[in-house]
N, CA, C, O and the ligand as a Tripos MOL2 file, in Angstrom:
@<TRIPOS>MOLECULE
protein
  301   299    76     0     0
PROTEIN
NO_CHARGES

@<TRIPOS>ATOM
      1 N          71.3610   95.9430   89.7290 N.3       1 MET1
      2 CA         72.6540   96.6060   89.5260 C.3       1 MET1
      3 C          73.5560   95.7200   88.6750 C.2       1 MET1
      4 O          73.7030   94.5300   88.9540 O.2       1 MET1
      5 N          74.1580   96.2950   87.6410 N.am      2 ASN2
      6 CA         75.0550   95.4670   86.8270 C.3       2 ASN2
      7 C          76.4580   95.4420   87.4220 C.2       2 ASN2
      8 O          76.7810   96.2060   88.3320 O.2       2 ASN2
      9 N          77.2760   94.5540   86.8900 N.am      3 LEU3
     10 CA         78.6080   94.3350   87.4660 C.3       3 LEU3
     11 C          79.5140   95.5440   87.3470 C.2       3 LEU3
     12 O          80.3710   95.7830   88.1970 O.2       3 LEU3
     13 N          79.3100   96.3110   86.2690 N.am      4 LYS4
     14 CA         80.1500   97.4900   86.0680 C.3       4 LYS4
     15 C          79.9060   98.5100   87.1800 C.2       4 LYS4
     16 O          80.8440   99.0820   87.7340 O.2       4 LYS4
     17 N          78.6300   98.7240   87.4920 N.am      5 THR5
     18 CA         78.2780   99.6480   88.5720 C.3       5 THR5
     19 C          78.7910   99.1120   89.9010 C.2       5 THR5
     20 O          79.3490   99.8560   90.7070 O.2       5 THR5
     21 N          78.5970   97.8020   90.1240 N.am      6 ALA6
     22 CA         79.0530   97.1840   91.3750 C.3       6 ALA6
     23 C          80.5610   97.3570   91.5350 C.2       6 ALA6
     24 O          81.0560   97.6350   92.6270 O.2       6 ALA6
     25 N          81.2800   97.1860   90.4250 N.am      7 LYS7
     26 CA         82.7310   97.3150   90.4620 C.3       7 LYS7
     27 C          83.1400   98.7440   90.8270 C.2       7 LYS7
     28 O          84.0710   98.9580   91.6040 O.2       7 LYS7
     29 N          82.4210   99.7250   90.2490 N.am      8 THR8
     30 CA         82.7080  101.1340   90.5380 C.3       8 THR8
     31 C          82.4690  101.4280   92.0200 C.2       8 THR8
     32 O          83.2880  102.0810   92.6680 O.2       8 THR8
     33 N          81.3400  100.9420   92.5550 N.am      9 VAL9
     34 CA         81.0290  101.1830   93.9680 C.3       9 VAL9
     35 C          82.0850  100.5280   94.8630 C.2       9 VAL9
     36 O          82.5200  101.1160   95.8530 O.2       9 VAL9
     37 N          82.4910   99.3040   94.5060 N.am     10 LEU10
     38 CA         83.5120   98.6050   95.2980 C.3      10 LEU10
     39 C          84.8370   99.3710   95.2710 C.2      10 LEU10
     40 O          85.5670   99.4160   96.2600 O.2      10 LEU10
     41 N          85.1290   99.9730   94.1080 N.am     11 MET11
     42 CA         86.3610  100.7470   93.9800 C.3      11 MET11
     43 C          86.3010  101.9810   94.8840 C.2      11 MET11
     44 O          87.2710  102.3200   95.5620 O.2      11 MET11
     45 N          85.1290  102.6510   94.8770 N.am     12 ILE12
     46 CA         84.9440  103.8430   95.7270 C.3      12 ILE12
     47 C          85.0790  103.4560   97.2040 C.2      12 ILE12
     48 O          85.7320  104.1560   97.9780 O.2      12 ILE12
     49 N          84.4520  102.3310   97.5870 N.am     13 LEU13
     50 CA         84.5610  101.8540   98.9680 C.3      13 LEU13
     51 C          86.0220  101.5670   99.3290 C.2      13 LEU13
     52 O          86.4630  101.8450  100.4440 O.2      13 LEU13
     53 N          86.7600  101.0090   98.3730 N.am     14 GLY14
     54 CA         88.1820  100.7310   98.5890 C.3      14 GLY14
     55 C          88.9730  101.9990   98.8450 C.2      14 GLY14
     56 O          89.8320  102.0470   99.7250 O.2      14 GLY14
     57 N          88.6680  103.0370   98.0530 N.am     15 VAL15
     58 CA         89.3600  104.3250   98.2110 C.3      15 VAL15
     59 C          89.0080  104.9450   99.5650 C.2      15 VAL15
     60 O          89.8750  105.4730  100.2610 O.2      15 VAL15
     61 N          87.7100  104.8740   99.9320 N.am     16 LEU16
     62 CA         87.2700  105.4040  101.2260 C.3      16 LEU16
     63 C          87.9690  104.6870  102.3750 C.2      16 LEU16
     64 O          88.3920  105.3070  103.3510 O.2      16 LEU16
     65 N          88.0830  103.3630  102.2370 N.am     17 LEU17
     66 CA         88.7320  102.5610  103.2740 C.3      17 LEU17
     67 C          90.2000  102.9550  103.4170 C.2      17 LEU17
     68 O          90.7140  103.1100  104.5250 O.2      17 LEU17
     69 N          90.8630  103.1120  102.2700 N.am     18 ALA18
     70 CA         92.2720  103.5120  102.2920 C.3      18 ALA18
     71 C          92.4300  104.8940  102.9340 C.2      18 ALA18
     72 O          93.3390  105.1150  103.7340 O.2      18 ALA18
     73 N          91.5370  105.8170  102.5750 N.am     19 ALA19
     74 CA         91.5950  107.1750  103.1170 C.3      19 ALA19
     75 C          91.3640  107.1510  104.6290 C.2      19 ALA19
     76 O          92.0330  107.8530  105.3860 O.2      19 ALA19
     77 N          90.3990  106.3260  105.0480 N.am     20 SER20
     78 CA         90.0800  106.2300  106.4670 C.3      20 SER20
     79 C          91.2220  105.5920  107.2550 C.2      20 SER20
     80 O          91.5360  106.0110  108.3700 O.2      20 SER20
     81 N          91.8370  104.5730  106.6550 N.am     21 LEU21
     82 CA         92.9940  103.9370  107.3050 C.3      21 LEU21
     83 C          94.1210  104.9390  107.4810 C.2      21 LEU21
     84 O          94.7570  105.0170  108.5320 O.2      21 LEU21
     85 N          94.3490  105.7030  106.4180 N.am     22 LEU22
     86 CA         95.3970  106.7190  106.4500 C.3      22 LEU22
     87 C          95.0730  107.7700  107.5090 C.2      22 LEU22
     88 O          95.9460  108.1990  108.2640 O.2      22 LEU22
     89 N          93.7960  108.1780  107.5510 N.am     23 GLY23
     90 CA         93.3500  109.1410  108.5560 C.3      23 GLY23
     91 C          93.6030  108.6170  109.9630 C.2      23 GLY23
     92 O          94.0340  109.3550  110.8490 O.2      23 GLY23
     93 N          93.3260  107.3200  110.1530 N.am     24 GLY24
     94 CA         93.5370  106.6950  111.4570 C.3      24 GLY24
     95 C          95.0010  106.6730  111.8350 C.2      24 GLY24
     96 O          95.3590  106.9250  112.9850 O.2      24 GLY24
     97 N          95.8510  106.3690  110.8570 N.am     25 ILE25
     98 CA         97.2960  106.2940  111.1060 C.3      25 ILE25
     99 C          97.8430  107.6900  111.4300 C.2      25 ILE25
    100 O          98.6470  107.8600  112.3460 O.2      25 ILE25
    101 N          97.3890  108.6810  110.6590 N.am     26 LEU26
    102 CA         97.9300  110.0390  110.8160 C.3      26 LEU26
    103 C          97.4170  110.7360  112.0730 C.2      26 LEU26
    104 O          98.1800  111.4040  112.7720 O.2      26 LEU26
    105 N          96.1160  110.5810  112.3630 N.am     27 THR27
    106 CA         95.5600  111.3430  113.4810 C.3      27 THR27
    107 C          95.4650  110.5300  114.7640 C.2      27 THR27
    108 O          95.3390  111.0940  115.8510 O.2      27 THR27
    109 N          95.5260  109.2110  114.6430 N.am     28 LYS28
    110 CA         95.3720  108.2890  115.7730 C.3      28 LYS28
    111 C          94.0470  108.4890  116.5040 C.2      28 LYS28
    112 O          93.9380  108.2080  117.6980 O.2      28 LYS28
    113 N          93.0480  108.9720  115.7840 N.am     29 LYS29
    114 CA         91.7290  109.1590  116.3820 C.3      29 LYS29
    115 C          90.9310  107.8510  116.2800 C.2      29 LYS29
    116 O          90.9170  107.1870  115.2440 O.2      29 LYS29
    117 N          90.2790  107.5130  117.3760 N.am     30 GLU30
    118 CA         89.5280  106.2600  117.4410 C.3      30 GLU30
    119 C          88.4050  106.2040  116.4060 C.2      30 GLU30
    120 O          88.0660  105.1380  115.8920 O.2      30 GLU30
    121 N          87.8440  107.3600  116.1150 N.am     31 LEU31
    122 CA         86.7470  107.4520  115.1500 C.3      31 LEU31
    123 C          87.1010  106.7810  113.8270 C.2      31 LEU31
    124 O          86.2620  106.1180  113.2190 O.2      31 LEU31
    125 N          88.3360  106.9540  113.3880 N.am     32 PHE32
    126 CA         88.7520  106.3920  112.1030 C.3      32 PHE32
    127 C          88.7690  104.8700  112.1310 C.2      32 PHE32
    128 O          88.4880  104.2160  111.1260 O.2      32 PHE32
    129 N          89.1010  104.3140  113.2870 N.am     33 TYR33
    130 CA         89.1220  102.8520  113.3690 C.3      33 TYR33
    131 C          87.7160  102.2850  113.2580 C.2      33 TYR33
    132 O          87.5020  101.2460  112.6340 O.2      33 TYR33
    133 N          86.7610  102.9750  113.8680 N.am     34 TRP34
    134 CA         85.3560  102.5620  113.7450 C.3      34 TRP34
    135 C          84.8970  102.7080  112.3080 C.2      34 TRP34
    136 O          84.1850  101.8590  111.7720 O.2      34 TRP34
    137 N          85.3220  103.8050  111.6960 N.am     35 LEU35
    138 CA         84.9680  104.0710  110.3050 C.3      35 LEU35
    139 C          85.5520  102.9870  109.3960 C.2      35 LEU35
    140 O          84.8900  102.5050  108.4770 O.2      35 LEU35
    141 N          86.8130  102.6120  109.6710 N.am     36 ASP36
    142 CA         87.4650  101.5340  108.9080 C.3      36 ASP36
    143 C          86.6360  100.2670  108.9830 C.2      36 ASP36
    144 O          86.3470   99.6330  107.9680 O.2      36 ASP36
    145 N          86.2550   99.9070  110.2080 N.am     37 ALA37
    146 CA         85.4950   98.6730  110.4230 C.3      37 ALA37
    147 C          84.1500   98.7480  109.6990 C.2      37 ALA37
    148 O          83.7050   97.7750  109.0910 O.2      37 ALA37
    149 N          83.5150   99.9100  109.7730 N.am     38 LEU38
    150 CA         82.2140  100.1040  109.1420 C.3      38 LEU38
    151 C          82.3240   99.9900  107.6120 C.2      38 LEU38
    152 O          81.5220   99.3080  106.9740 O.2      38 LEU38
    153 N          83.3130  100.6570  107.0440 N.am     39 ILE39
    154 CA         83.4860  100.6190  105.5900 C.3      39 ILE39
    155 C          83.8350   99.2020  105.1340 C.2      39 ILE39
    156 O          83.3240   98.7270  104.1200 O.2      39 ILE39
    157 N          84.7160   98.5240  105.8980 N.am     40 ALA40
    158 CA         85.0950   97.1540  105.5500 C.3      40 ALA40
    159 C          83.8640   96.2500  105.5620 C.2      40 ALA40
    160 O          83.6840   95.4140  104.6760 O.2      40 ALA40
    161 N          83.0240   96.4290  106.5750 N.am     41 LEU41
    162 CA         81.7980   95.6290  106.6860 C.3      41 LEU41
    163 C          80.8660   95.9070  105.4990 C.2      41 LEU41
    164 O          80.3100   94.9830  104.9040 O.2      41 LEU41
    165 N          80.7050   97.1880  105.1680 N.am     42 CYS42
    166 CA         79.8680   97.5780  104.0290 C.3      42 CYS42
    167 C          80.3990   96.9520  102.7510 C.2      42 CYS42
    168 O          79.6270   96.4710  101.9220 O.2      42 CYS42
    169 N          81.7310   96.9580  102.5920 N.am     43 THR43
    170 CA         82.3470   96.4060  101.3870 C.3      43 THR43
    171 C          82.0270   94.9180  101.2620 C.2      43 THR43
    172 O          81.6620   94.4410  100.1880 O.2      43 THR43
    173 N          82.1690   94.1920  102.3710 N.am     44 ILE44
    174 CA         81.8960   92.7480  102.3520 C.3      44 ILE44
    175 C          80.4270   92.4790  102.0240 C.2      44 ILE44
    176 O          80.1130   91.6470  101.1730 O.2      44 ILE44
    177 N          79.5300   93.1960  102.7130 N.am     45 VAL45
    178 CA         78.0980   93.0080  102.4860 C.3      45 VAL45
    179 C          77.7470   93.3410  101.0390 C.2      45 VAL45
    180 O          77.0280   92.5940  100.3750 O.2      45 VAL45
    181 N          78.2610   94.4670  100.5600 N.am     46 PHE46
    182 CA         77.9830   94.8860   99.1880 C.3      46 PHE46
    183 C          78.4710   93.8360   98.1940 C.2      46 PHE46
    184 O          77.7840   93.5000   97.2300 O.2      46 PHE46
    185 N          79.6770   93.3280   98.4550 N.am     47 HIS47
    186 CA         80.2660   92.3340   97.5630 C.3      47 HIS47
    187 C          79.3870   91.0800   97.4930 C.2      47 HIS47
    188 O          79.0990   90.5720   96.4100 O.2      47 HIS47
    189 N          78.9740   90.6000   98.6450 N.am     48 VAL48
    190 CA         78.1580   89.3760   98.6890 C.3      48 VAL48
    191 C          76.7850   89.6040   98.0390 C.2      48 VAL48
    192 O          76.2550   88.7240   97.3620 O.2      48 VAL48
    193 N          76.2200   90.8020   98.2580 N.am     49 VAL49
    194 CA         74.8790   91.0750   97.7400 C.3      49 VAL49
    195 C          74.8880   91.3420   96.2310 C.2      49 VAL49
    196 O          74.0030   90.8720   95.5160 O.2      49 VAL49
    197 N          75.8800   92.0910   95.7430 N.am     50 PHE50
    198 CA         75.8180   92.5440   94.3470 C.3      50 PHE50
    199 C          76.7890   91.8800   93.3880 C.2      50 PHE50
    200 O          76.6150   91.9800   92.1730 O.2      50 PHE50
    201 N          77.8230   91.1930   93.9130 N.am     51 TRP51
    202 CA         78.8080   90.6080   93.0080 C.3      51 TRP51
    203 C          78.3070   89.2390   92.5510 C.2      51 TRP51
    204 O          78.8190   88.1960   92.9580 O.2      51 TRP51
    205 N          77.2950   89.2800   91.6970 N.am     52 ARG52
    206 CA         76.6580   88.0460   91.2620 C.3      52 ARG52
    207 C          76.6520   87.9180   89.7510 C.2      52 ARG52
    208 O          76.6990   88.9040   89.0160 O.2      52 ARG52
    209 N          76.5950   86.6820   89.3160 N.am     53 CYS53
    210 CA         76.5330   86.4000   87.8920 C.3      53 CYS53
    211 C          75.2360   86.9660   87.3170 C.2      53 CYS53
    212 O          74.1650   86.7510   87.8850 O.2      53 CYS53
    213 N          75.3190   87.6860   86.1950 N.am     54 PRO54
    214 CA         74.1010   88.2590   85.6190 C.3      54 PRO54
    215 C          73.1450   87.1920   85.0900 C.2      54 PRO54
    216 O          71.9600   87.4650   84.8950 O.2      54 PRO54
    217 N          73.6440   85.9930   84.8600 N.am     55 LYS55
    218 CA         72.8000   84.9440   84.2900 C.3      55 LYS55
    219 C          72.1910   84.0450   85.3800 C.2      55 LYS55
    220 O          70.9690   83.9190   85.4660 O.2      55 LYS55
    221 N          73.0460   83.4200   86.2130 N.am     56 CYS56
    222 CA         72.5040   82.4670   87.1940 C.3      56 CYS56
    223 C          72.3300   83.0950   88.5750 C.2      56 CYS56
    224 O          71.7710   82.4550   89.4660 O.2      56 CYS56
    225 N          72.7890   84.3220   88.7750 N.am     57 ARG57
    226 CA         72.6310   85.0760   90.0220 C.3      57 ARG57
    227 C          73.3920   84.4860   91.2050 C.2      57 ARG57
    228 O          73.1130   84.8440   92.3490 O.2      57 ARG57
    229 N          74.3320   83.6040   90.9600 N.am     58 LYS58
    230 CA         75.1210   83.0660   92.0700 C.3      58 LYS58
    231 C          76.2830   84.0010   92.3700 C.2      58 LYS58
    232 O          76.7610   84.7180   91.4910 O.2      58 LYS58
    233 N          76.7360   83.9840   93.6330 N.am     59 TRP59
    234 CA         77.8590   84.8320   94.0480 C.3      59 TRP59
    235 C          79.1360   84.3090   93.4160 C.2      59 TRP59
    236 O          79.4280   83.1150   93.4900 O.2      59 TRP59
    237 N          79.8930   85.1950   92.7980 N.am     60 MET60
    238 CA         81.0570   84.7630   92.0380 C.3      60 MET60
    239 C          82.3690   84.8090   92.8050 C.2      60 MET60
    240 O          83.4250   84.5500   92.2280 O.2      60 MET60
    241 N          82.3260   85.1350   94.0970 N.am     61 GLY61
    242 CA         83.5440   85.1860   94.8940 C.3      61 GLY61
    243 C          84.5160   86.2040   94.3100 C.2      61 GLY61
    244 O          84.1350   87.3460   94.0540 O.2      61 GLY61
    245 N          85.7520   85.8070   94.1000 N.am     62 GLY62
    246 CA         86.7500   86.7330   93.5940 C.3      62 GLY62
    247 C          86.8070   86.8000   92.0670 C.2      62 GLY62
    248 O          87.6120   87.5450   91.5090 O.2      62 GLY62
    249 N          85.9640   86.0350   91.3990 N.am     63 ARG63
    250 CA         86.0430   85.9720   89.9460 C.3      63 ARG63
    251 C          85.5150   87.2450   89.2890 C.2      63 ARG63
    252 O          84.5030   87.8030   89.7140 O.2      63 ARG63
    253 N          86.2170   87.6970   88.2460 N.am     64 GLU64
    254 CA         85.7680   88.8770   87.5140 C.3      64 GLU64
    255 C          85.6050   88.5840   86.0390 C.2      64 GLU64
    256 O          84.9520   89.3410   85.3220 O.2      64 GLU64
    257 N          86.1970   87.4810   85.5770 N.am     65 ASP65
    258 CA         86.2110   87.2150   84.1440 C.3      65 ASP65
    259 C          85.1060   86.2680   83.7010 C.2      65 ASP65
    260 O          84.5340   86.4150   82.6210 O.2      65 ASP65
    261 N          84.8150   85.2830   84.5660 N.am     66 GLN66
    262 CA         83.8790   84.2460   84.1630 C.3      66 GLN66
    263 C          83.1610   83.6930   85.3830 C.2      66 GLN66
    264 O          83.7590   83.5590   86.4510 O.2      66 GLN66
    265 N          81.8840   83.3730   85.2290 N.am     67 CYS67
    266 CA         81.1360   82.7840   86.3360 C.3      67 CYS67
    267 C          81.6210   81.3550   86.5620 C.2      67 CYS67
    268 O          81.6690   80.5650   85.6190 O.2      67 CYS67
    269 N          81.9890   81.0060   87.8310 N.am     68 PRO68
    270 CA         82.4760   79.6460   88.1030 C.3      68 PRO68
    271 C          81.3510   78.6020   88.0720 C.2      68 PRO68
    272 O          81.6210   77.4010   88.0650 O.2      68 PRO68
    273 N          80.1060   79.0520   88.0540 N.am     69 PHE69
    274 CA         78.9820   78.1020   88.1060 C.3      69 PHE69
    275 C          78.4150   77.7810   86.7230 C.2      69 PHE69
    276 O          78.2590   76.6140   86.3640 O.2      69 PHE69
    277 N          78.1050   78.8320   85.9450 N.am     70 CYS70
    278 CA         77.4750   78.5600   84.6540 C.3      70 CYS70
    279 C          78.4120   78.8600   83.4890 C.2      70 CYS70
    280 O          78.0780   78.5930   82.3340 O.2      70 CYS70
    281 N          79.5920   79.4170   83.7930 N.am     71 GLY71
    282 CA         80.5650   79.6520   82.7320 C.3      71 GLY71
    283 C          80.3330   80.8980   81.8880 C.2      71 GLY71
    284 O          81.0230   81.1100   80.8910 O.2      71 GLY71
    285 N          79.3620   81.7270   82.2830 N.am     72 THR72
    286 CA         79.0980   82.9570   81.5470 C.3      72 THR72
    287 C          80.3240   83.8700   81.5800 C.2      72 THR72
    288 O          80.8570   84.1770   82.6460 O.2      72 THR72
    289 N          80.7550   84.2910   80.4120 N.am     73 LYS73
    290 CA         81.8950   85.2090   80.3390 C.3      73 LYS73
    291 C          81.4110   86.6170   80.5750 C.2      73 LYS73
    292 O          80.3660   87.0200   80.0640 O.2      73 LYS73
    293 N          82.1790   87.3740   81.3570 N.am     74 LEU74
    294 CA         81.7940   88.7410   81.6700 C.3      74 LEU74
    295 C          82.6280   89.7040   80.8520 C.2      74 LEU74
    296 O          83.7270   89.3840   80.4000 O.2      74 LEU74
    297 N          82.0750   90.8910   80.6780 N.am     75 LYS75
    298 CA         82.6840   91.9390   79.8690 C.3      75 LYS75
    299 C          82.3380   91.8210   78.4000 C.2      75 LYS75
    300 O          82.7820   92.6390   77.5930 O.2      75 LYS75
    301 ZN         76.5600   82.1520   86.3860 Zn       76 ZN76
@<TRIPOS>BOND
     1     1     2 1
     2     2     3 1
     3     3     4 2
     4     3     5 am
     5     5     6 1
     6     6     7 1
     7     7     8 2
     8     7     9 am
     9     9    10 1
    10    10    11 1
    11    11    12 2
    12    11    13 am
    13    13    14 1
    14    14    15 1
    15    15    16 2
    16    15    17 am
    17    17    18 1
    18    18    19 1
    19    19    20 2
    20    19    21 am
    21    21    22 1
    22    22    23 1
    23    23    24 2
    24    23    25 am
    25    25    26 1
    26    26    27 1
    27    27    28 2
    28    27    29 am
    29    29    30 1
    30    30    31 1
    31    31    32 2
    32    31    33 am
    33    33    34 1
    34    34    35 1
    35    35    36 2
    36    35    37 am
    37    37    38 1
    38    38    39 1
    39    39    40 2
    40    39    41 am
    41    41    42 1
    42    42    43 1
    43    43    44 2
    44    43    45 am
    45    45    46 1
    46    46    47 1
    47    47    48 2
    48    47    49 am
    49    49    50 1
    50    50    51 1
    51    51    52 2
    52    51    53 am
    53    53    54 1
    54    54    55 1
    55    55    56 2
    56    55    57 am
    57    57    58 1
    58    58    59 1
    59    59    60 2
    60    59    61 am
    61    61    62 1
    62    62    63 1
    63    63    64 2
    64    63    65 am
    65    65    66 1
    66    66    67 1
    67    67    68 2
    68    67    69 am
    69    69    70 1
    70    70    71 1
    71    71    72 2
    72    71    73 am
    73    73    74 1
    74    74    75 1
    75    75    76 2
    76    75    77 am
    77    77    78 1
    78    78    79 1
    79    79    80 2
    80    79    81 am
    81    81    82 1
    82    82    83 1
    83    83    84 2
    84    83    85 am
    85    85    86 1
    86    86    87 1
    87    87    88 2
    88    87    89 am
    89    89    90 1
    90    90    91 1
    91    91    92 2
    92    91    93 am
    93    93    94 1
    94    94    95 1
    95    95    96 2
    96    95    97 am
    97    97    98 1
    98    98    99 1
    99    99   100 2
   100    99   101 am
   101   101   102 1
   102   102   103 1
   103   103   104 2
   104   103   105 am
   105   105   106 1
   106   106   107 1
   107   107   108 2
   108   107   109 am
   109   109   110 1
   110   110   111 1
   111   111   112 2
   112   111   113 am
   113   113   114 1
   114   114   115 1
   115   115   116 2
   116   115   117 am
   117   117   118 1
   118   118   119 1
   119   119   120 2
   120   119   121 am
   121   121   122 1
   122   122   123 1
   123   123   124 2
   124   123   125 am
   125   125   126 1
   126   126   127 1
   127   127   128 2
   128   127   129 am
   129   129   130 1
   130   130   131 1
   131   131   132 2
   132   131   133 am
   133   133   134 1
   134   134   135 1
   135   135   136 2
   136   135   137 am
   137   137   138 1
   138   138   139 1
   139   139   140 2
   140   139   141 am
   141   141   142 1
   142   142   143 1
   143   143   144 2
   144   143   145 am
   145   145   146 1
   146   146   147 1
   147   147   148 2
   148   147   149 am
   149   149   150 1
   150   150   151 1
   151   151   152 2
   152   151   153 am
   153   153   154 1
   154   154   155 1
   155   155   156 2
   156   155   157 am
   157   157   158 1
   158   158   159 1
   159   159   160 2
   160   159   161 am
   161   161   162 1
   162   162   163 1
   163   163   164 2
   164   163   165 am
   165   165   166 1
   166   166   167 1
   167   167   168 2
   168   167   169 am
   169   169   170 1
   170   170   171 1
   171   171   172 2
   172   171   173 am
   173   173   174 1
   174   174   175 1
   175   175   176 2
   176   175   177 am
   177   177   178 1
   178   178   179 1
   179   179   180 2
   180   179   181 am
   181   181   182 1
   182   182   183 1
   183   183   184 2
   184   183   185 am
   185   185   186 1
   186   186   187 1
   187   187   188 2
   188   187   189 am
   189   189   190 1
   190   190   191 1
   191   191   192 2
   192   191   193 am
   193   193   194 1
   194   194   195 1
   195   195   196 2
   196   195   197 am
   197   197   198 1
   198   198   199 1
   199   199   200 2
   200   199   201 am
   201   201   202 1
   202   202   203 1
   203   203   204 2
   204   203   205 am
   205   205   206 1
   206   206   207 1
   207   207   208 2
   208   207   209 am
   209   209   210 1
   210   210   211 1
   211   211   212 2
   212   211   213 am
   213   213   214 1
   214   214   215 1
   215   215   216 2
   216   215   217 am
   217   217   218 1
   218   218   219 1
   219   219   220 2
   220   219   221 am
   221   221   222 1
   222   222   223 1
   223   223   224 2
   224   223   225 am
   225   225   226 1
   226   226   227 1
   227   227   228 2
   228   227   229 am
   229   229   230 1
   230   230   231 1
   231   231   232 2
   232   231   233 am
   233   233   234 1
   234   234   235 1
   235   235   236 2
   236   235   237 am
   237   237   238 1
   238   238   239 1
   239   239   240 2
   240   239   241 am
   241   241   242 1
   242   242   243 1
   243   243   244 2
   244   243   245 am
   245   245   246 1
   246   246   247 1
   247   247   248 2
   248   247   249 am
   249   249   250 1
   250   250   251 1
   251   251   252 2
   252   251   253 am
   253   253   254 1
   254   254   255 1
   255   255   256 2
   256   255   257 am
   257   257   258 1
   258   258   259 1
   259   259   260 2
   260   259   261 am
   261   261   262 1
   262   262   263 1
   263   263   264 2
   264   263   265 am
   265   265   266 1
   266   266   267 1
   267   267   268 2
   268   267   269 am
   269   269   270 1
   270   270   271 1
   271   271   272 2
   272   271   273 am
   273   273   274 1
   274   274   275 1
   275   275   276 2
   276   275   277 am
   277   277   278 1
   278   278   279 1
   279   279   280 2
   280   279   281 am
   281   281   282 1
   282   282   283 1
   283   283   284 2
   284   283   285 am
   285   285   286 1
   286   286   287 1
   287   287   288 2
   288   287   289 am
   289   289   290 1
   290   290   291 1
   291   291   292 2
   292   291   293 am
   293   293   294 1
   294   294   295 1
   295   295   296 2
   296   295   297 am
   297   297   298 1
   298   298   299 1
   299   299   300 2
@<TRIPOS>SUBSTRUCTURE
     1 MET1         2 RESIDUE 1 A MET
     2 ASN2         6 RESIDUE 1 A ASN
     3 LEU3        10 RESIDUE 1 A LEU
     4 LYS4        14 RESIDUE 1 A LYS
     5 THR5        18 RESIDUE 1 A THR
     6 ALA6        22 RESIDUE 1 A ALA
     7 LYS7        26 RESIDUE 1 A LYS
     8 THR8        30 RESIDUE 1 A THR
     9 VAL9        34 RESIDUE 1 A VAL
    10 LEU10       38 RESIDUE 1 A LEU
    11 MET11       42 RESIDUE 1 A MET
    12 ILE12       46 RESIDUE 1 A ILE
    13 LEU13       50 RESIDUE 1 A LEU
    14 GLY14       54 RESIDUE 1 A GLY
    15 VAL15       58 RESIDUE 1 A VAL
    16 LEU16       62 RESIDUE 1 A LEU
    17 LEU17       66 RESIDUE 1 A LEU
    18 ALA18       70 RESIDUE 1 A ALA
    19 ALA19       74 RESIDUE 1 A ALA
    20 SER20       78 RESIDUE 1 A SER
    21 LEU21       82 RESIDUE 1 A LEU
    22 LEU22       86 RESIDUE 1 A LEU
    23 GLY23       90 RESIDUE 1 A GLY
    24 GLY24       94 RESIDUE 1 A GLY
    25 ILE25       98 RESIDUE 1 A ILE
    26 LEU26      102 RESIDUE 1 A LEU
    27 THR27      106 RESIDUE 1 A THR
    28 LYS28      110 RESIDUE 1 A LYS
    29 LYS29      114 RESIDUE 1 A LYS
    30 GLU30      118 RESIDUE 1 A GLU
    31 LEU31      122 RESIDUE 1 A LEU
    32 PHE32      126 RESIDUE 1 A PHE
    33 TYR33      130 RESIDUE 1 A TYR
    34 TRP34      134 RESIDUE 1 A TRP
    35 LEU35      138 RESIDUE 1 A LEU
    36 ASP36      142 RESIDUE 1 A ASP
    37 ALA37      146 RESIDUE 1 A ALA
    38 LEU38      150 RESIDUE 1 A LEU
    39 ILE39      154 RESIDUE 1 A ILE
    40 ALA40      158 RESIDUE 1 A ALA
    41 LEU41      162 RESIDUE 1 A LEU
    42 CYS42      166 RESIDUE 1 A CYS
    43 THR43      170 RESIDUE 1 A THR
    44 ILE44      174 RESIDUE 1 A ILE
    45 VAL45      178 RESIDUE 1 A VAL
    46 PHE46      182 RESIDUE 1 A PHE
    47 HIS47      186 RESIDUE 1 A HIS
    48 VAL48      190 RESIDUE 1 A VAL
    49 VAL49      194 RESIDUE 1 A VAL
    50 PHE50      198 RESIDUE 1 A PHE
    51 TRP51      202 RESIDUE 1 A TRP
    52 ARG52      206 RESIDUE 1 A ARG
    53 CYS53      210 RESIDUE 1 A CYS
    54 PRO54      214 RESIDUE 1 A PRO
    55 LYS55      218 RESIDUE 1 A LYS
    56 CYS56      222 RESIDUE 1 A CYS
    57 ARG57      226 RESIDUE 1 A ARG
    58 LYS58      230 RESIDUE 1 A LYS
    59 TRP59      234 RESIDUE 1 A TRP
    60 MET60      238 RESIDUE 1 A MET
    61 GLY61      242 RESIDUE 1 A GLY
    62 GLY62      246 RESIDUE 1 A GLY
    63 ARG63      250 RESIDUE 1 A ARG
    64 GLU64      254 RESIDUE 1 A GLU
    65 ASP65      258 RESIDUE 1 A ASP
    66 GLN66      262 RESIDUE 1 A GLN
    67 CYS67      266 RESIDUE 1 A CYS
    68 PRO68      270 RESIDUE 1 A PRO
    69 PHE69      274 RESIDUE 1 A PHE
    70 CYS70      278 RESIDUE 1 A CYS
    71 GLY71      282 RESIDUE 1 A GLY
    72 THR72      286 RESIDUE 1 A THR
    73 LYS73      290 RESIDUE 1 A LYS
    74 LEU74      294 RESIDUE 1 A LEU
    75 LYS75      298 RESIDUE 1 A LYS
    76 ZN76       301 GROUP 0 **** ****
C-alpha cells in the first residue's frame, strides 16, 4: 500500500471516528463508545502497519513530508 492510499484510509477512519463520537454524544448509547474505541484502535494499528517509508520501510511516526531515518522526501 502506498502512502497516498494509507492517508486516504486514515482520513476515512478519522471521519468514522468523528461520526461515531458524535453519535455517542447525541444518543448516549453505549454501542457508540465501543465503536469509538474499536475505530481508534484500528486507526492506531493501521497507522503503525502502513505509515512507513517507501524506501527503508521504517515507521515514520507523525512525519508526512520526509522520512526521519533515511531522509527520503515524500510527495
Ligand atoms: Zn526512510
